[in-house]
N, C-alpha and C positions, 0 to 999 in steps of 0.2 A: 254291251253298251250300245245305245242307238240315239242319234240326234233327231229331235222333232222337226219335221219338214216345215219350214217357214216360221219356226218358233224358237223360243229360248230354252226349252226343256231338254234334259238329257235323261234317258231311262237307263238306269244302272242296275244290273242283276247283282243281288247281294244275298247269297244263300237261298233262303226260301221266300224272298220278297224282291220287289223291284222298287228302287228309290227313284223318284222323279225330282231331279235337281234343276233349279232355275239358275242358269248361268248369268243372266242379267242382274238378278237380285242377289245372287250369291247365297242362296238358302234353299233348304229342302221344301218342296211343295207338298208331297204326300208319299206314302209307302203302300205299295200294292202287295198284299199278302197272297202267297201261293200255297198250295198244299204239299209241295215237294221242292227239291232243289231246282232252282231256275237255271236252265241251260242256254236259253236264247230269248231275245226280245227284238221286236221289230215294230216300227210305227206304220200305221195306215197312211196312205198319201194325203188324207184330209188333215193330218196333224192333230186330230181330236181323239182318235182311237189308236190302240196298240194291241199287239198279241204277245203273250208270254208263253214259253214252253218249259216243261219240267222233265226231269230225268225219268219219271214214271210214264211219260208219253202224253200226259194231259196238256191241253192247250187252254188258255183263258184269254177271252177277247174283252178288252176293257174300253169303256167310254169315260175319258177323264176330262171332257169338255164342260161338264156341269158342276153343280155344287157338291155332288157326291160321285164317287168312283164306282160305277156299276160294271159288273162283269158276268159273262156266261162261260160255262165250261164246254169245250169241244173234245170229244173222246173218240179215239179210233186207233192211234198208235199204241203199241204195247211195250215200247222201250224208249230210251232217251231220244228226244227230238233235237236234231243237229242243224236243220235248215229251215228258215222262214223267209218266204218271198211273196210280197204282194204284187199283183199286176199294177201297171201304171194307172189304169182306170179305177182300181180299187175294188173291183167286183170279185176277184179270185185271189185265193191264197194257196201257194204251193208249199208243202212241208215235207221234209225228209227225216227219216229216223233210222236208228241202228237196228230196228226190226226188219230192215231191208226194203222198206216201202217208201214210195213217194205218194202223197195224197193231195188231191185238189179239193178245195172247200169253197162253197158259196158264202161270201162274206156276210151278206145281209141276214142270212138265216142260220149260218153255222153248219149247214148241211154238207156232208161228205159227198162229193160228186164222182170221184174216180180214184182208183188205186192202181199204181204201176210198180213193178218190181224190177225194172230194167235200168235203174240208175237213180242218182240223187239230184234234186233240182239245184240249179246254180243261178237262176234269175230269168225274168221275162225280157224279151226284146223290147225296144222302144215303142213298137206298134202293138205289143201284146199278142202278136200272131205266132210267136215261137217261144219255147222255153229251153234254155240251155241246160244240159245235164252232164254229170260226170259219172264215169263207170270205171271199174278196175282196168278195163282194156282201152280206155281213152275217154273222149268227150263227144258229145253229139247235140242234136237239136230235135225237140219235139215240136210238131206243128199243132197249134191250138185253134179251135173253132168255137166261137161263142154260140150258145144255144139257149133259148128260154126254157127248155125242158131237159131235165136230167132225172133219171130214175133207175133204181136197181131192179133187175128182173131175176127172180128166183126160179130156175128150171126145176122140173121134177127130180127127185132124189137120184134115181138110176142114171139120168142124163148127166147131172152135175158130176157124178163120180167116175163116169166112164168116157167122157167126151175127149176126143183126140184133136178135133179142129172145130172152129166156129166161124161162120160167115153170116153177114146180114145183107138182105137184098137191097138194091139201090134206093128203093122207095121207103125203106125202113119199116116194112110191115112184118117181115118174117125173119127168123133166125134159123140157119141151117146148122145142125149139130151133128158131127160125125162121131159115132161110137165105134167100138171095135168091130161089130158085126151088123150094124144098122145105121141108117141115116134118119134123123128125125127132123121134121119141120115144125117149128114152134111159132105160133102167132104171138107177137110181142104184146098185143093187147090182152091176151088170155094165155099167159105162159104156162099155166097149170095143165093145159092140154097139149099133147104132142102127137103128130101124125107120123107113123113109120112109112118112109118112102121106099126103102130098099132093105128087106129083111134078110137076115142070115147070110151075109156075105162079108168075108174079111175085107176091111177097109183101112185106108191110110189118110185120105183127105177128101174134102167135099167143099164146093164153093159155087156161088151164083156167077153167071156171066155178067159182064159189065153193064148190060142193059136189063138184067133180071129176067130174061126170057127163057133161060135154061139153067139146069143144075149139072155140075160136073163132079165126077168122083173117080178116084183111082184105088185099086186094090192094094192091100198091104204088101210091103216088100219083106220077104222072109229069107233067112239064111239057113243052110243045112250044116249041121254039126258033124257030118260024116268025116271019114279019114281024108286028110289033105286039106287044101284051102277051102274055106267056106264057099258054097255055091249060091249065087244070087238068083232067086226066082224072079224072072221078068214080071213086072207089074202090068196090068191092063187098065184102061180107062174107059169110061162110058159117059155119054151125054144124055141128060134127061130133059125133055121139054116141059117147062112150067106153064100152066094155064090156070086161070081163075074161072070156075064155072058159075052159072047163075045160082044165086042163093047160097053159095059156099065160099067161105073166106080162105080156104086152103088151096095151095097150088096142087094140081093133079099131075101125075106123071104119065108121059107117053114115051115109050122107048124101051130099052136104051138104043141109042144110035152110035155109030162109030164116030169117035172124035175126029175133028178136022184139023 
């Protein structure tokens, strides 16, 4: 059940539909039919639209401000949706599901922007700059930054399957992907191409420096299963200078150098 912001309607989930009840008139206004058992409902801050969620993971975004009730389906979750939270500006929606994910949606288009599996959303802060979340180990806050551009980047198959770490340079041009034995540099404008920066070396992590001028990596830490206590093999690190050459959009590597 959810009360309409600044209005007299109450949205009440009833099995596979949502009843809009007018408290002032004491009568039903309309019935919003869903495709599955409705588990959650929330009003948009404008009081004209609302979102409904179903046990099968489907969301429906309704506009009930006109002569007819129009809706669009938003799909992404694969199990029951348990949390619905609009930002106070009304431009973002955070949803949580028993599939273990939190998803952020662009309200005007219904486009999925981000998927997180580190907790369930509990609501936006008053300034919309943070989102509270709950986790089996406690509670926390995510910091949110509004951006006019969100897009999914599909890395080449071998990259996506074997990546151990990911970092993006401060300018947002390149993604550094650490595989088990290689570092790849991917231009985000053309993610289908990947340049191998460091071939055939066991790796554990890789990242850009804070100013984007260098790349840093460390070798993998390994354990020996010999008799007695496992022995830790000390890891080593390297620093690679990143440079952009004329006519080439890829950082080139010079080094390695000893880390400072």
